[in-house]
FIDO-568792 format. One record per residue (C-alpha): residue in one letter; x, y, z. Coordinates in steps of 0.02 Angstrom, whole numbers, padded with zeros to 5 digits, always signed. Each point is the difference from the previous one (the first is absolute). Example, Ala and Ser with C-alpha at 12.3 -4.5 7.8 and 13.67 -1.06 7.14 Angstrom:
residues 2
A+00615-00225+00390S+00069+00172-00033
END
This chain:
residues 281
M+02040+03090-03135S+00056-00129-00126P-00130-00064-00130A+00010-00192+00083G+00003+00046+00188Y+00127-00085+00115A-00085-00175+00058F+00106-00088-00155E-00118-00145-00014S+00024-00019-00193F+00193+00017+00014T+00066-00112-00125T+00179-00045+00023S+00154+00009-00125V+00173+00028-00037R+00011+00087-00168A-00068+00188+00012P-00123+00074-00170D+00020+00176-00045L+00028+00097+00151D-00039+00170-00077R-00127+00013+00106P-00036+00020+00188A+00027-00150+00132Y-00033-00046+00144W+00176+00027+00120F+00052-00111+00147L+00128+00115+00058Y+00104-00069+00155K+00139+00077+00094G+00077-00155+00091G-00161-00091+00057D-00124+00155+00018L-00123+00031-00140L-00003+00174-00089V-00203+00022+00040R-00131+00165+00027R-00141-00034+00117D-00154+00063-00057G-00140-00032+00152D-00024-00187+00008S+00080-00003-00162I+00204-00052-00061Q+00057+00069-00160L+00152-00028-00101P+00067+00116-00117F-00073-00022-00175A+00116+00083-00127R+00095-00032-00169D+00151+00042+00092L+00068+00061+00170D+00037+00167-00053S-00164+00091+00052L+00048-00082+00160G+00178+00088+00003L+00070-00193+00042K+00124-00091-00063A+00000-00207+00009G+00122-00130-00063E-00055-00094-00146P-00209-00044+00008H-00038-00208-00021F-00172-00020-00070L-00120-00108+00107G-00148-00021-00106T-00164+00090-00050D-00153+00043+00098H-00135+00040-00113G+00097+00044-00140W+00124+00105+00117S+00169-00052+00026C+00077-00022+00155L+00182+00062+00020A+00123-00029+00163A+00145+00095+00015E+00126+00039+00152L+00032+00189+00075G+00165+00048+00075K+00003-00002+00188D+00018+00179+00022A-00153+00037-00125D-00143+00108+00084A-00190-00038-00031P-00105+00130-00090A-00108+00130+00074G-00148-00100+00050W+00083-00155-00039G+00087-00118+00148F+00102-00169+00014E-00085-00135+00100G+00036-00186+00026L-00121-00145-00063R-00041-00050+00181A-00053+00179+00044L-00118-00009-00162F-00092-00139+00070G-00183+00036+00012S-00002+00131-00129I+00047-00086-00171S-00078-00134-00081D+00093-00188-00006G+00032+00039-00189F+00084+00151+00039F+00101-00099+00158S+00041-00138-00148V+00074+00108-00128A+00073+00128+00132A+00104-00158+00050R+00017-00069-00173A+00084+00176-00021S+00119+00010+00170E+00058-00201-00028I+00049+00054-00171L+00101+00144+00050E+00093-00102+00134W+00040-00105-00096D+00075+00117-00148R+00081+00087+00152T+00098-00167+00059H+00029-00085-00170R+00136+00159-00081F+00146-00120+00000C-00010-00187-00047G+00020-00126+00152R+00115-00099-00101C+00132+00091-00072G-00033+00177+00061T-00025+00084-00163A-00138+00135-00004T-00184-00065-00057T-00099+00093-00161H-00195-00031-00025N-00043-00151-00073A-00118+00043-00139Q-00121-00146-00030E-00043-00032+00203R+00008+00079+00147A+00177-00050+00042R+00171+00111+00024E+00137-00092-00100C+00190-00025-00013P+00072+00036-00127A+00168-00109+00022C-00067-00144+00091G-00182-00006-00043L-00070-00030+00156L-00180+00071+00014S-00074+00071+00161Y-00186+00014+00003P-00090+00071+00148R+00020-00070+00153I-00149-00095+00088S+00022-00072+00169P-00142-00117+00046A-00084-00008+00164V-00136-00109+00073I-00114+00071+00139V-00136-00138+00072A-00157+00016+00117V+00003-00148+00114V-00176-00053+00073R-00013-00104+00162D-00194-00033+00085G-00043+00170-00084K+00120+00083+00046L+00154+00099-00102L+00170-00009+00050L+00086+00178+00018A+00175+00049+00038R+00059+00174+00029A+00199+00008-00078R+00157+00060+00077R-00055+00165-00131F-00172+00018+00040P-00048+00145+00124P-00074-00046+00155G-00174-00080+00005F+00024-00014-00197Y-00030-00187-00050S-00016-00113-00177V-00001-00159-00090L+00153-00071-00020A+00121+00023-00152G+00178-00036-00060F+00096+00012-00157V+00033-00164-00113E+00182-00083+00002S+00087-00040-00147G-00071-00186-00070E-00127-00009+00119S-00201+00002-00045L-00114+00112+00050E-00101-00126+00088E+00174-00061+00087C+00029+00171+00049V-00177+00027+00098H+00038-00150+00094R+00166+00061+00029E-00031+00166+00070V-00158-00054+00122R+00112-00124+00063E+00163+00095+00020E-00122+00151+00079T-00121-00081+00102G+00050-00174+00029I-00161-00088-00077E-00045-00117-00155I-00141+00056-00133A-00100-00069-00101D-00126+00026-00156L+00094+00122-00069A-00093+00091-00169Y+00054+00155-00101F-00089+00157+00050S+00043+00140-00100S+00177+00116-00034Q+00055+00164+00004P+00158+00095-00045W+00096+00066+00119P+00116+00158-00038F+00088-00001+00147P+00136-00009-00093H-00049-00154-00115S-00104-00131+00094L-00170-00091-00079M-00085-00067+00143V-00097-00162-00025A-00129-00018+00119F-00067-00177+00056T-00144-00080+00136A+00042-00135+00120R-00057-00112+00154H+00082-00055+00120R+00049-00175+00007S+00123-00017+00193G+00100+00094+00113E-00004+00140+00111I+00071+00183-00022A+00163+00029+00041V+00061+00148-00070D+00181+00035-00090P+00072+00157+00104S+00117+00062-00142E-00172+00032-00107I-00138+00004+00117V-00040+00062+00163E-00181-00077+00015A-00121-00102-00082S-00175-00094+00041W-00172-00017-00068Y-00114+00128-00014S-00185+00004-00048A-00090+00080-00119D-00106+00134+00116A+00172+00033+00119L+00135+00035-00136P+00146+00106+00054E+00050+00145-00093I+00032-00083-00193P+00061+00072-00171H-00081+00102-00125P-00136-00051-00100M+00094+00035-00159T+00134-00137+00044V-00020-00193-00013A+00031-00037+00172R-00164+00100+00037R-00073-00088-00145L+00023-00185+00096I-00052+00078+00153N-00161+00055-00088W-00027-00151-00064F+00028-00084+00178V-00139+00093+00063A-00112-00018-00144A+00003-00189+00033Q-00027+00018+00180G-00173+00094-00040G+00052+00168+00052K+00037+00162-00127P+00171+00045-00037
END
């Protein structure tokens, strides 16, 4: 067990690494899966000065920041890497319920930085191989000077309420019986607020009012930022876009279908609705 535990509630992000000649937390990914060890109900990470003790070889490490003074590093393992005895590779979704919000946030950061580093090895303007910028988290083209920063794809998600009921929909990608609040990606030149109105209109045909910011959550699948809102139904009846939505309806707080995991911002929105109706999330 490491000195600071695994909550990562005191994590501080940074780009410039301090002296790394001491143990550190390692967020090691093989594709989209993180190397972890389950110890009862807890999830453990490698905590070591280097990876030799685990018999692992990884790409160039990325310094993420510190937690209780201990460095946090991200590195990518080869696609053929085997997990050491007692360890295994698990997707972040599979870890929901076993890790804290702080743990998920740092793991999300690690995943997104590795995804960016993997997909920006060459300049998108002239094709030259890029290098890491020494002053900030960016890949730089030595030929034309183009800087490529970690990509973030903003998306909105919204809880729409009408007469004490919540709008939930089943997207085509959802399993049968599973519903969530509406969400969609922000388009170029569009504000977050404009995106919410457009997505609700396109997917269900209704208009909303009283739009209010709720919270946000990093969503590393592969590099989204979910920005959550609440809103009130203004006009219109549900008419779903069949290319995206199978079914949508209004649900009361005491008759909800299968809904997202409590760690997701979607579930937090639904819990907000239930609490507003006097129920227990």
